[in-house]
ROMI-652862 format. One record per residue: residue in one letter; residue number from 1; z, y, x of N, C-alpha, C, O in turn. Coordinates in steps of 0.05 Angstrom, whole numbers, m for minus. Each point is the difference from the previous one (the first is absolute). Example, Ala and Ser with C-alpha at 12.3 -4.5 7.8 and 13.67 -1.06 7.14 Angstrom:
// residues 2
r; k; n.Z; n.Y; n.X; ca.Z; ca.Y; ca.X; c.Z; c.Y; c.X; o.Z; o.Y; o.X
A; 1; 156; m114; 264; 0; 24; m18; 0; 24; 18; 13; 0; 21 $
S; 2; m27; 21; m28; 1; 24; 16; 14; 22; m15; 4; 22; 10 $
This chain:
// residues 178
r; k; n.Z; n.Y; n.X; ca.Z; ca.Y; ca.X; c.Z; c.Y; c.X; o.Z; o.Y; o.X
M; 1; 2200; 1737; 1981; 29; 5; 0; 12; m16; m23; m11; m1; m21 $
S; 2; 34; m9; 26; 14; m15; m21; 25; 16; m8; 7; 20; 12 $
E; 3; 7; m31; m32; 25; 13; m9; 20; 3; 23; 16; 19; 0 $
T; 4; m17; m38; 19; 20; 1; 21; m5; 22; 20; 18; 6; 16 $
C; 5; m41; 6; m16; m5; 21; 19; m7; 27; m14; m16; 15; 9 $
R; 6; 28; m11; m32; m3; 25; m14; 9; 23; 16; 17; m3; 18 $
Y; 7; m28; 26; m24; 8; 25; 14; m6; m1; 29; 17; 8; 17 $
R; 8; m41; m17; m10; m9; 0; 27; m20; 23; 4; m13; 8; m19 $
S; 9; 12; 2; 43; m21; 20; 6; m19; m13; 20; 8; m12; 20 $
V; 10; m34; 14; m26; m21; m13; 16; m20; 21; 7; m11; 14; m17 $
L; 11; 4; m12; 43; m20; 18; 10; m25; m17; 7; 3; m19; 15 $
V; 12; m26; 26; m26; m25; m14; 6; m20; 20; 12; m8; 19; m14 $
G; 13; 1; m24; 39; m19; 18; 13; m25; m14; 9; m1; m25; m1 $
G; 14; m18; 40; 10; m25; m10; 11; m21; 22; 0; 5; 22; m10 $
G; 15; m27; m29; 21; m22; 19; 0; m15; 1; m26; 7; m13; m19 $
A; 16; m28; 29; 18; m17; 2; m24; m12; m27; m6; m11; m14; 18 $
R; 17; 12; 6; m43; m11; m25; m10; 11; m25; 13; m14; m20; 4 $
S; 18; 39; 22; 4; 13; m22; 14; 12; m21; m20; 7; m22; 8 $
G; 19; m5; 30; m33; 12; m17; m20; 29; 7; m7; 13; m15; m14 $
K; 20; m4; 37; 25; 28; 8; m4; 7; 5; m29; 21; m9; m9 $
S; 21; m37; 24; m5; 6; 6; m28; m1; m25; m17; 16; m4; m18 $
S; 22; m35; m14; 23; m2; m25; m15; 25; m17; 4; 11; m12; m18 $
Y; 23; m3; 10; 44; 24; m16; 6; 25; 12; m13; 16; m14; m12 $
A; 24; m14; 41; 13; 23; 13; m12; 1; m4; m30; 21; m5; m12 $
Q; 25; m44; 7; m1; m2; m5; m29; 7; m28; m7; 15; m5; m19 $
H; 26; m24; m14; 35; 7; m28; m5; 30; m4; 2; 12; m14; m16 $
R; 27; 0; 26; 37; 29; m3; 3; 15; 12; m24; 19; m11; m11 $
A; 28; m29; 34; 2; 13; 13; m23; m3; m16; m25; 19; m2; m17 $
E; 29; m42; m10; 13; m5; m16; m24; 16; m27; 0; 3; m12; m21 $
E; 30; 6; 4; 44; 17; m24; 1; 29; 6; m8; 15; m18; m7 $
A; 31; m8; 43; 8; 28; 8; m6; 5; 0; m30; m19; 6; m15 $
P; 32; 43; m13; 7; 6; 1; m29; 4; 28; m11; 5; 19; 16 $
G; 33; m7; m16; m42; 7; 25; m13; m23; 20; m1; m22; m5; 10 $
P; 34; 27; 27; m23; m20; 20; m3; m8; 13; 26; 17; 5; 18 $
R; 35; m43; 1; m15; m11; 11; 25; m11; 28; m5; m12; 6; m21 $
A; 36; 15; 11; 42; m13; 27; m1; m15; 3; 26; 7; m10; 21 $
Y; 37; m29; 25; m23; m17; 7; 23; 3; 29; 5; m6; 17; m18 $
L; 38; 16; m9; 41; 3; 28; 8; m24; 8; 16; m3; m9; 23 $
A; 39; m14; 26; m34; m25; 8; 13; 2; 28; 11; 10; 18; m14 $
T; 40; m19; m14; 38; 1; 26; 13; m28; 12; 1; m3; 24; 8 $
A; 41; m18; m39; m14; m27; 10; 2; m5; 22; m21; 11; 0; m22 $
Q; 42; m28; 19; 30; m8; 21; m18; m31; m1; m2; m13; m2; 21 $
A; 43; 3; 4; m45; m29; m3; m4; m14; 27; 2; m5; 13; m21 $
F; 44; m1; m4; 45; m13; 26; 4; m31; m2; 0; m13; 20; m2 $
D; 45; 3; m45; 4; m29; m3; 0; m7; m27; m14; 17; m16; m7 $
D; 46; m43; 12; 2; m9; m23; m15; 6; m27; 15; 6; m20; m12 $
E; 47; m9; 21; 38; 6; m25; 16; 29; m8; m3; 6; m24; m4 $
M; 48; 12; 43; 5; 29; m6; m3; 6; m9; m29; 16; m18; m4 $
K; 49; m29; 31; m15; 3; m9; m28; m8; m29; m3; 14; m15; m14 $
A; 50; m35; 7; 27; m10; m28; m2; 20; m19; 13; 5; m22; m10 $
R; 51; 7; 30; 33; 20; m16; 14; 24; m4; m18; 11; m22; m2 $
I; 52; m2; 43; m10; 24; m1; m17; m6; m18; m24; 17; m17; m8 $
A; 53; m40; 19; m4; m8; m17; m23; m1; m29; 8; 9; m18; m15 $
R; 54; m19; 12; 39; m1; m28; 10; 28; m11; 4; 5; m23; m8 $
H; 55; 13; 39; 19; 27; m9; 4; 14; m6; m27; 14; m20; m3 $
R; 56; m18; 38; m16; 11; m5; m27; m10; m25; m12; 15; m16; m11 $
A; 57; m41; 11; 13; m12; m24; m12; 10; m25; 14; 5; m21; m12 $
D; 58; m1; 22; 39; 10; m23; 15; 28; m7; m8; 8; m23; 1 $
R; 59; 8; 42; m10; 28; m5; m7; 2; m16; m27; 15; m19; m2 $
G; 60; m31; 26; m17; 0; m15; m25; 26; 4; m16; 15; 18; 4 $
P; 61; m11; m37; m23; 22; 3; m20; 27; m8; 11; 20; 4; m15 $
A; 62; m17; m13; 39; 26; m8; 11; 17; 24; 7; 23; m3; 8 $
W; 63; m34; 27; m11; 14; 24; 8; 8; 17; m24; m16; 4; m18 $
H; 64; 41; 4; 18; 11; 16; m22; m11; 28; 0; m7; 11; m21 $
T; 65; 6; 2; 45; m9; 28; 1; m9; 8; 27; 5; m14; 20 $
T; 66; m19; 36; m19; m8; 13; 25; 14; 27; 1; m3; 16; m19 $
I; 67; 18; m11; 40; 13; 25; 5; m17; 16; 20; m3; m9; 23 $
E; 68; m8; 31; m31; m16; 16; 18; 17; 22; 12; 8; 19; m14 $
E; 69; m1; m22; 39; 17; 20; 14; m10; 4; 28; 6; m16; 18 $
P; 70; m22; 37; m13; m11; 5; 26; 19; 11; 21; m6; m1; 23 $
L; 71; 29; 13; m32; 16; 14; 19; 30; m9; 1; 10; m5; 22 $
E; 72; 3; 3; m44; 29; m5; m1; 6; m30; m2; 12; m9; m19 $
V; 73; m22; m6; 38; 2; m30; m1; 28; m10; 1; 7; m17; m16 $
P; 74; 11; 27; 34; 27; m11; 0; 14; 2; m28; 12; m19; m9 $
A; 75; m14; 42; m3; 13; 4; m26; m13; m17; m21; 14; m11; m17 $
A; 76; m41; 8; 18; m14; m17; m20; 9; m29; 3; 3; m14; m21 $
L; 77; 0; 4; 45; 8; m28; 4; 29; m4; m10; 5; m20; m13 $
V; 78; 13; 38; 19; 27; m2; m9; 1; m1; m31; 14; m17; m11 $
E; 79; m29; 35; m1; 0; 1; m30; m13; m25; m12; 11; m11; m19 $
A; 80; m33; 2; 31; m13; m24; m11; 17; m25; 4; m2; m19; m16 $
G; 81; 18; 19; 37; 16; m23; 6; 21; m6; m21; 11; m22; m2 $
E; 82; m5; 42; m14; 19; m3; m23; m13; m15; m23; 15; m12; m16 $
E; 83; m41; 12; 14; m14; m12; m23; m16; m25; 7; m3; m17; m17 $
F; 84; m7; 15; 42; m18; m22; 7; 12; m18; 20; 16; 8; 17 $
A; 85; m22; m34; m18; 10; m20; 19; m15; 1; 26; 11; m7; 21 $
T; 86; m37; 14; m23; m17; 1; 24; m17; 25; m1; m12; 7; m21 $
I; 87; 10; 7; 44; m17; 24; 2; m18; m4; 24; 10; m4; 22 $
L; 88; m35; 7; m26; m20; 0; 22; m8; 29; 5; m12; 13; m17 $
F; 89; 18; m4; 41; m7; 27; 9; m24; m1; 18; 1; m10; 22 $
D; 90; m24; 20; m32; m25; m1; 14; m13; 28; m1; m10; 7; m21 $
C; 91; 10; 8; 43; 7; m8; 26; 12; 23; 16; m2; 24; m8 $
V; 92; 16; m31; 29; 14; 19; 17; m18; 21; 12; 6; 23; 0 $
T; 93; m29; m32; 11; m17; 19; 14; m13; 20; m18; m6; 23; 8 $
L; 94; 0; m30; m33; m9; 20; m19; 22; 20; m6; m5; 24; m3 $
W; 95; 30; m34; 1; 23; 18; m4; 2; 20; 23; 4; 24; m4 $
L; 96; m7; m34; 29; 1; 18; 23; m22; 20; m1; 5; 24; 5 $
S; 97; m29; m32; m13; m23; 19; m3; 7; 22; m20; m6; 23; 4 $
N; 98; 18; m31; m26; 8; 19; m21; 21; 20; 10; m2; 23; m6 $
L; 99; 21; m33; 22; 21; 18; 11; m12; 19; 20; 7; 23; 1 $
I; 100; m25; m33; 16; m14; 17; 19; m16; 21; m15; 1; 24; 6 $
G; 101; m15; m32; m27; m16; 18; m16; 16; 21; m14; m10; 22; m5 $
R; 102; 35; m29; m2; 17; 20; m13; 10; 21; 20; 10; 21; m7 $
G; 103; m12; m28; 33; 9; 19; 21; 26; m7; 12; 12; 16; 15 $
D; 104; m1; m40; m20; 25; m8; 11; m2; m2; 31; m21; m8; 10 $
S; 105; 42; 15; 4; 1; m3; 29; 5; m30; 7; 8; m15; m18 $
D; 106; m12; 9; 43; 6; m28; 9; 29; m7; m5; 6; m22; m9 $
A; 107; 12; 41; 15; 29; m5; m4; 6; m5; m30; 15; m18; m6 $
E; 108; m28; 33; m12; 5; m4; m28; m11; m27; m10; 13; m14; m16 $
I; 109; m36; 7; 27; m12; m26; m8; 17; m23; 10; 6; m18; m15 $
L; 110; 3; 19; 40; 16; m22; 10; 27; m1; m13; 12; m21; m3 $
A; 111; m1; 44; m5; 25; 0; m15; m4; m13; m27; 18; m15; m9 $
A; 112; m40; 19; m4; m6; m14; m26; m3; m30; 4; 9; m16; m17 $
V; 113; m21; 8; 39; m2; m29; 6; 27; m12; 6; 6; m21; m10 $
E; 114; 11; 35; 25; 28; m9; 5; 15; m2; m26; 15; m19; m4 $
K; 115; m19; 38; m14; 13; m1; m26; m8; m25; m16; 16; m13; m12 $
L; 116; m42; 7; 13; m10; m24; m13; 13; m25; 12; 10; m17; m14 $
A; 117; m10; 15; 41; 11; m23; 13; 30; m4; m6; 9; m22; m4 $
R; 118; 5; 44; 3; 29; m1; m7; 5; m8; m29; 20; m13; m6 $
A; 119; m39; 20; m11; 4; m6; m29; m6; m29; m7; 11; m11; m19 $
L; 120; m28; m2; 35; m9; m27; m7; 22; m20; m6; m1; m14; m20 $
P; 121; 22; 12; 37; 21; m20; m6; 15; 5; m26; 11; m19; m11 $
G; 122; m11; 43; 1; 15; 6; m25; m17; m2; m25; 11; 3; m22 $
I; 123; m37; m8; 24; m17; m2; m23; 2; m28; m12; m6; m19; 14 $
P; 124; 15; 17; m39; 3; m27; m12; m26; m12; m10; m3; m6; m23 $
A; 125; m16; 3; 42; m26; m12; m6; m12; m10; 25; 8; 9; 22 $
N; 126; m27; m27; m24; m16; m7; 23; m20; 22; 5; m14; 9; m19 $
I; 127; 12; 1; 43; m18; 21; 8; m20; m11; 20; 8; m9; 21 $
I; 128; m33; 10; m28; m21; m9; 18; m17; 25; 7; m11; 13; m18 $
I; 129; 10; m7; 44; m13; 24; 10; m25; m7; 16; 1; m17; 17 $
V; 130; m23; 30; m24; m25; m4; 15; m5; 24; 18; 4; 23; m8 $
T; 131; m12; m28; 33; m6; 21; 19; m24; m8; 17; m6; m24; 2 $
N; 132; m7; 44; 9; m23; m5; 17; 9; 2; 29; 17; 17; 7 $
E; 133; m28; m34; 10; 2; 3; 29; m24; 16; 9; m23; m10; m3 $
V; 134; 28; 33; 13; m22; 18; 9; m1; 5; 30; m16; 15; 9 $
G; 135; 35; m27; 5; 2; 6; 29; m13; m20; 18; 3; 2; 24 $
L; 136; m19; m21; m34; m12; m20; 17; m28; 8; 9; m12; m14; 17 $
G; 137; 1; 35; m27; m27; 8; 6; m1; 22; 21; 18; 4; 16 $
L; 138; m40; 11; m17; m4; 22; 19; 19; 23; m6; 10; 3; m23 $
V; 139; m4; 13; 43; 16; 24; m4; m18; 19; m16; m22; 6; 9 $
P; 140; 32; 4; m31; m16; 19; m16; m7; 25; 16; 15; 10; 16 $
E; 141; m39; 0; m22; m10; 23; 14; 13; 26; m8; 5; 18; 16 $
H; 142; 2; m17; m42; 11; 25; m12; 31; m1; 1; 12; m21; m4 $
P; 143; 1; 44; 9; 29; 1; 1; 13; m10; m26; 21; m13; 1 $
L; 144; m33; 19; m24; 12; m9; m25; m1; m31; m2; 19; m12; m10 $
G; 145; m40; 0; 20; m2; m29; 1; 21; m12; 18; 12; m20; m6 $
R; 146; m7; 33; 29; 21; m10; 19; 27; 3; m13; 17; m17; 3 $
R; 147; m13; 40; m16; 26; 4; m14; 5; m21; m21; 21; m12; m1 $
F; 148; m41; 6; m15; 2; m20; m21; 6; m28; 13; 18; m14; m9 $
R; 149; m33; 7; 29; 4; m26; 14; 28; m2; 10; 13; m21; m3 $
D; 150; m3; 42; 16; 27; m1; 11; 21; m2; m22; 19; m16; 2 $
L; 151; m22; 32; m23; 19; m1; m22; 0; m28; m13; 21; m10; m7 $
A; 152; m44; m1; 4; m2; m27; m12; 14; m20; 17; 14; m18; m10 $
G; 153; m17; 20; 36; 13; m19; 19; 30; 3; m2; 15; m20; m1 $
F; 154; m5; 45; 2; 29; 4; m2; 11; m9; m27; 21; m13; m2 $
T; 155; m36; 18; m19; 8; m8; m27; 2; m30; m2; 19; m11; m11 $
N; 156; m39; m3; 21; 0; m29; m2; 23; m12; 16; 12; m20; m8 $
Q; 157; m4; 33; 30; 23; m10; 16; 25; 3; m17; 17; m18; m1 $
I; 158; m14; 42; m11; 24; 5; m16; 3; m20; m23; 21; m11; m5 $
L; 159; m43; 7; m9; 0; m18; m23; 4; m29; 8; 13; m15; m13 $
A; 160; m25; 7; 36; 3; m27; 9; 30; m6; 7; 10; m22; m5 $
R; 161; 3; 42; 17; 29; m4; 5; 16; m2; m26; 20; m15; m1 $
G; 162; m28; 30; m19; 15; 1; m25; m6; m22; m20; 16; m4; m18 $
C; 163; m38; m11; 22; m7; m21; m19; 11; m27; 8; 4; m5; 24 $
D; 164; 1; m12; m44; 11; m26; 5; m22; m19; 13; 6; m16; 17 $
E; 165; m30; 19; m27; m23; m16; 10; m23; 19; 8; m4; 20; m13 $
V; 166; m11; m28; 34; m23; 15; 8; m23; m19; 6; 4; m20; 14 $
Y; 167; m27; 27; m25; m24; m16; 5; m22; 18; 10; m3; 23; m8 $
F; 168; m14; m34; 26; m24; 13; 10; m23; m18; m9; m1; m24; 7 $
T; 169; m18; 36; m21; m22; m16; m11; m26; 5; 16; m8; 23; 5 $
V; 170; m4; m44; 4; m25; 1; 15; m19; m20; m12; 6; m23; m4 $
W; 171; m30; 33; m4; m22; m17; m10; 10; m17; m24; m9; m23; m3 $
G; 172; 26; 34; m13; 10; m14; m24; 23; m19; 6; 9; m14; m18 $
L; 173; 1; 14; 42; 21; m18; 8; 26; 16; 6; 1; 13; 20 $
P; 174; 19; m15; m38; 25; 15; 6; 16; m15; 21; 4; m24; m1 $
Q; 175; 5; 40; 20; 17; m11; 22; 28; 12; m3; 3; 24; 0 $
K; 176; 17; m42; m2; 27; 10; m3; 11; 9; 27; m1; m15; 19 $
L; 177; 10; 40; m18; 11; 12; 24; 31; 0; m1; 13; m1; 20 $
K; 178; m3; 4; m44; 29; 2; m4; 8; m13; m26; 23; m1; m7 $
């Protein structure tokens, strides 16, 4: 991103290990000004702790701070937008998992996603959002898995409508959709 496209919202999606986070990080690091990473992951086990540590190491010194916010993402983005020129939000589907885990209803979750989408144009920062595509595989056997897949699909639609640019990443190759 250059100075001429400041304050853009970019949604980057793809499957597991598709290269979406790497592409989003690259985009964020091209943008001028101080950068923040908004993380929604929670380290409940050793494997997740290792993933979080790897992501931190991959970011390196080009990043001013990491904001750990597993639940109140819209408010955190609005607040961070006052201080940082670029914010990388990774990732939407972990945020959804956290909201489901808290006991939020589907209506409450989708209302939070709508709130985020409505807030994006008013945030004075570049916002790059990472999300997973989980609907291209088999139908999950368990009702909770189907609920999560459906919520992720609806969420991605809402965010894709609300973002200025949308990319789908396959095999490390980002494809511009919007």
